[in-house]
C-alpha positions in Angstrom: 0.0 0.0 0.0 2.8 2.4 0.9 4.7 2.1 -2.4 1.4 2.4 -4.4 0.7 5.7 -2.6 4.1 7.0 -3.3 3.8 6.1 -7.0 0.7 8.1 -7.2 2.2 11.1 -5.4 5.1 10.9 -7.7 3.4 10.9 -11.0 1.4 14.1 -11.5 -1.7 14.0 -13.5 -1.9 16.2 -16.5 -4.8 18.1 -14.7 -2.4 18.9 -11.8 0.1 20.3 -14.3 -2.7 22.4 -16.0 -4.0 23.7 -12.6 -0.4 24.6 -11.6 0.0 26.6 -14.8 -3.3 28.1 -14.6 -2.7 29.3 -11.1 0.6 30.7 -11.9 -1.1 32.7 -14.9 -3.8 33.8 -12.6 -1.5 35.2 -10.1 0.5 37.0 -12.7 -2.6 38.6 -14.2 -3.7 39.5 -10.7 -0.6 41.3 -10.1 -0.8 43.2 -13.3 -4.4 44.2 -12.6 -3.5 45.5 -9.2 -0.7 47.6 -10.6 -3.1 49.1 -13.2 -5.8 49.8 -10.6 -3.3 51.5 -8.3 -2.2 53.7 -11.2 -5.7 54.5 -12.2 -6.6 55.7 -8.7 -3.4 57.6 -8.5 -4.3 59.4 -11.7 -7.7 60.3 -10.4 -6.1 61.6 -7.1 -3.8 63.8 -8.9 -6.6 65.3 -11.1 -9.2 66.0 -8.4 -9.1 69.8 -8.8 -10.1 69.6 -12.4 -13.6 68.1 -11.3 -16.0 71.1 -10.9 -16.9 72.0 -7.4 -13.7 70.4 -5.8 -11.3 72.9 -4.7 -7.9 72.5 -3.2 -9.1 71.9 0.4 -11.6 69.3 -0.6 -9.1 67.5 -3.0 -6.6 67.3 -0.1 -9.1 65.9 2.3 -10.1 63.2 -0.3 -6.5 62.4 -0.9 -5.7 62.1 2.8 -8.8 59.8 3.1 -7.5 57.4 0.3 -3.7 57.5 1.4 -4.1 56.7 5.0 -4.4 53.2 6.1 -7.4 52.3 8.2 -6.7 51.2 11.9 -7.4 47.5 12.2 
């Protein structure tokens, strides 16, 4: 029984290889999406004064709200 179990663990099925490759690609894509999201929010925060009705004081308050970490 022990040698059969070791043999099963040793030989990976094609599905396990596929899942490993899928997970690797998914994580790479998630990292790229996170970078793009951060860049988009940063650009929005930089151009707050261009929105009608938002002045320098309000823009600074919004920036401080998004740039400070919440206390957990």
